[in-house]
C-alpha positions, -999 to +999 in steps of 0.1 A: -037+756-026-008+770-005+018+792-023-003+791-055+001+820-080-024+833-105-013+824-141-028+825-175-023+801-205-021+819-238-004+816-272+032+826-275+035+860-292+060+885-304+073+904-274+078+872-253+114+868-265+132+884-235+112+866-209+115+833-228+153+837-227+153+849-191+135+817-178+144+790-204+181+796-203+186+774-173+205+742-170+182+728-144+153+731-168+173+718-198+184+686-180+147+676-176+136+681-213+146+668-247+178+679-263+159+698-290+152+724-263+183+746-266+209+753-239+221+779-237+188+794-248+194+825-270+173+853-282+175+838-317+161+805-303+133+825-287+125+843-320+125+810-339+102+793-313+077+822-313+076+824-351+069+787-352+041+790-326+025+820-343+020+799-375-002+773-357-038+775-368-051+754-339-028+760-310-011+731-293+015+750-273+010+778-248+030+803-228+024+802-191+020+839-181+024+853-146+020+890-140+022+897-178+054+878-183+058+844-201+076+823-175+071+788-189+056+767-216+032+737-220+019+719-250+010+687-267+024+669-297-003+650-316+004+615-327+004+605-364-004+573-383-011+544-359-004+568-330-031+593-341-052+586-310-023+597-287-008+630-277+023+637-257+023+665-232+054+684-223+061+714-202+087+735-184+085+764-159+110+791-148+127+780-117+114+810-095+079+795-100+086+759-090+065+745-062+037+770-064+010+748-079+012+764-113+023+734-133-002+709-119-031+733-128-016+740-162-014+702-170-050+698-159-061+727-182-041+716-212-052+680-208-089+691-208-082+714-238-066+685-258-095+662-251-120+690-262-102+701-293-086+669-307-097+633-313-071+619-289-080+591-265-047+590-246-023+616-234+011+606-221+043+621-207+078+606-205+098+617-175+134+612-165+137+588-135+153+616-114+126+641-121+104+633-091+088+668-091+074+662-126+061+628-116+043+644-087+028+671-110+014+644-133+000+623-104-017+654-089-032+661-124-047+627-125-021+609-146-010+574-136+023+557-142+018+532-170+054+519-175+090+523-169+112+520-199+146+509-187+176+529-199+157+544-228+167+581-224+201+595-231+211+629-217+246+642-213+260+607-224+242+590-195+213+565-198+182+569-177+149+551-172+118+568-186+087+568-165+056+570-187+025+586-172-009+585-190-044+597-188-073+587-210-103+606-224-130+606-199-159+583-208-191+600-216-216+594-189-243+569-197-277+585-199-305+571-179-333+556-199-363+577-202-394+562-186-426+567-205-460+568-188-484+541-195 
């Protein structure tokens, strides 16, 4: 893949605070994620996030590490109750690393991890209608657009369409019947 950079997915850990603030404190990232993602992103926000992640027994969120530095994040939120067979995937990446093939590969890896580790059948992502780069990431990772929810997202007092992309647990290959000798 041209321009690709070697990266690693790992758990968030103490010591990631400075790089988390360095890359997450960016309006161009914040405008593409939920409002619960702080902006401005402070050192205290980073400490709170890392503390929360370190308490996970079975990890669902990961740091994207390049050259020993946490430069982004990716994770899933497991559905509950009647949505227990679903998970939502979400991600962000520091702007200097955009367009280098990192996020597509990270989505592929976390999707495979989620299907291996959890009893989910469907993984989805909701994308702002103006975030074409994220739509392209999901398409390259094998997700398909399932729906467009008109004016369902509110960001900075504006309404936007939400594009829902999904992928489903791969079906187990059918085994060939064993022939017996007669």
